N, C-alpha and C positions, 0 to 999 in steps of 0.2 A: 781343417775342413773339408782335407783328403781324406783323414780317416774315419770322418763325424760320417762323409758319404758312404765309403764304402761300409763300413759296420753299420749301418740301416738297410744296404742291399743285403748284407751279410744277413741280419735278423731276418728281415721278410724273405728267403732265399732259406733259410733255416725252418723259421717257420713252416711253408709251406711244405718242404719236406716232412718234418715232426707231423706234421697235421693228415697226410697219407695214409698212418697208421694208427697213431693218435690221435683224442681228441682236445678239441681246441685248448679245454680249462688243463689237462693235463700238460698241450705245451707248454701253456702261463705257468704250471708248475716245475716245471726242470726249470726253465725258463729262471725262476727265483731260487731253484737248488741250486744253478751255478751261480749263480748271482751272492747266494751266500756263503760260498766255500773261497770266492774271490775273498770277503768281507772278513773271513777270518784268516786267509791269510794273508793278506796286506791293511787291514783298515783296523786291525784289532786297536790303534790309538784312540780309532773314534765312541768305542766302545763305552768309554768314560762317561761321554755325554749325552747318555740315554739315561743316568740315572735321574730319577726323583720323576723322570716321565712327562716331561715337557710339553706344554699342550697336545697333549695324546690326542684330547678329543679331536684337533683339530688333525692332528697323523691321520688319522680313522677315516675319517672321512673324506681329506686327499687322496688316501690308497681306494675307498672303497669306490669312487670314481674314476680314478686310473683305470682300475682290474677291470672293471666295465669298460670303459672304454679302450683299452687291450683287446678286450675278447672279442669289439667289434673292430677294430680294425683286423686280428686276426683275423677274422671271418672274411675279411673284405680284402686280403692277401691269398685265400686260398682261391676264392671264388670271381676277381677281379683279377685284368691284367698288369699286372705289377705301376706302371706308370701310370694311369689313374686312380690309384688306392696314394700314391705320395702328390699327383697333383689335388683331388680331391684333400689330403691332407691341409697344404698349403692355405687354407682357409681356416687354420686353427688361429690367427694372431689377430684375425676379425672376430671369434667368439669370444677371446680375450676383451676386446674393447669392450665388445656387450656385456657381458662378466663384473667388467670393471665396473661402468654404467650404476647398473645392476646392485651389485651387491657393495661395492665400496664406493660408490655413490662418484665417479669420477668422472669428471664431463664428456662428454662423448659430444665433440669438436668437430668440427663438418670436413677435415681432412678423412678422421674416422666414418665418416658418417657416407662416403665417398667410398672409401675404401670399400666400407660392407658393400655397397650397391655393388661396385666393381666389380669383387667378390661374388655376389652371388647372380653379374649376369657371367661368369666366367664358372659359375658354375653350372648354369643351364649349357654353354656350350661346348660341357665333359657329357654331359647327359645328354643335351640333344634331347627334350622332351619334345612329342607329337612325330620323332623319326625313329618306329619302331617303337621296340618296348622298351619304356624305363627299365634297368635292372636294379631290382629293389636293393641290391646290395648295397649301391653308389649310395642306398642314403642310410646304411647303418655306417660307412668310411663319412661321414659327414659328421652322423651323432658322438662317432670314435673322436671323431676333430671339434669338437663343440663338448667333449667328455676331455679332454687330451686342453683345453681351453680353460678348464673351470678348476682343473688340477693345479695351472699356472698358476691362476687367483688364488688357490691356496699356498703354494708354494712362498708367493710373494707375500704372504702376509708372514707365514714359517721365520722365513730369513728373517727376519725385523727382532728373531730373537733365539733363530737353529744354527747351526753351522748347516751349510749344503750338505757335507761328506752325510751328518748326521741325521739330514732328510732322507738319504738317499737309503743308508738302514735302517731305518724304520721303515723303509718302503717295501724293502727286503723281508722283513722280520712281520707287518704284516699282511702283505700277496702271499707270502709260503702258505699259512694255514689258508689263507682264502684260495689260492688255488689249491688246495690239498682238499678241502670240502666240496670245491667244486669237480674233483676229479674221481669223488667218489658217487656221482651222480649218472656219469659214462665212464669207466674207467676199461681202458682197453692193454692186453697185452705188452710188454716194452721188451723189446731183443736189442742186444751189444749193438747192433747197426743201428739204431735209432744215439747211439752215444755223442758221436761226431757231430753228430746236428745239435742234440744239444747241448753241445759245446761253439758251437758256431751261433743256434738263434742266442743263447746266455751271454757270451765274451760279445758277441754284435752290439746286441742291448745294453751293455755297461759301459763298454767303451765309445756307441755311437752319444749318449749322454753327456759321458763327461769329457770327450773330443771338444763336442757343439758348445759347453759354458766356457771351456775354457778361451773356446774361439769368441763367443760374446763376451768374451774375462778382455779378450786384449784386442779384437776386432772391432769397429762400428759397424752395427746393427746394422747401417746402410753397403757394410762389405760384406755384409757374413751372408742376408735373404738373397740376395744373384748367385753366390756362389752357390748354397744348399739347393737352388733351383736346381743345379743341373744334377740334382738325382731322378727328377724324373726322367732327361735323358739316358740318362746311365741305366734309370732300371726297365726302361724302353731296348737297350741293347738285350739288357741282361732273357727280360722276357725272350725276348726275339730269339734268341740262340740254346738259350733253357729250355724255355717251352713254347716255342713255336707262334709266339702270342704275334697279332701284326700288329704293325706300329702305327698309333691313331695320330692322323697330323692337329686333328680335334682336340685331344688328352694337351697338347703341346701349347698350342691356343686359350685355349680356356686358363690353361694354368701361366701362361703367360700376363696372361687379362689378371688373377690372382695377382702374382707376384708384383705387377706393376702397379695392382690397386695399393698393396699395402707399403709397399717402395716409395712410390709418392704421399703413402700415409706419414710416415716414419721422417719421410725426410722433410718432409711441411713441418710436424711438430721438435726435427731437429733446430728448425729454422729460429720458428717461435723461442724455442729455448736459448738459445743466443740472443735474438734482438732482444 
């Protein structure tokens, strides 16, 4: 989980630095290129799994949604304090529960309903409507979290027949052309000084998702979630020292409410499964 947290922070910093000279579309495109290079170097054993294009339509749907979510999330990273972005992103499990109810017909249990209400309260604490002007970018980050939640629903369906490694390979292969086509609408000159940040953003993205998946595989979600929340204070410290961002205690409070709501739901469903 430590590697995952550092990698997520690295990905956000790398993306913000690149966005100073490149378009958001280019940031996503070059992140995908780095991912492709890694797959060609160490993941070639996964390529035979792609034969036949199993569930290709679901792969495409998942990656279009995920690409749009990444686009909105990166806008948030550029425009908002880093801690606010990560705190709002913690609403993703709530969106997963909502989409699982709507699309997979899973039960919306009382703990999930309570988590949804608690998450909404946490969001209100973070953005504080009525106290000054609400930054509309916060809405984009919430939309990104919803997109990530929907993407996870697609992943849940894909993993019934496809390995996680193959899902990652399809992600790179589909999002690379998406990023390229989107970049053509706002292509800006690329310099050699951008390359280190491309590597930071691209490798950070791969390492973050891989290490988080490994943590969830080895540890219970009730252990992973509180540790993962440390991303918020870590992001606040990076934002403070690297970008002179003010440390907002309301962000910590709202994020903690969201975390506690999700954690209670996980523990309640775990107890129900054991009973």
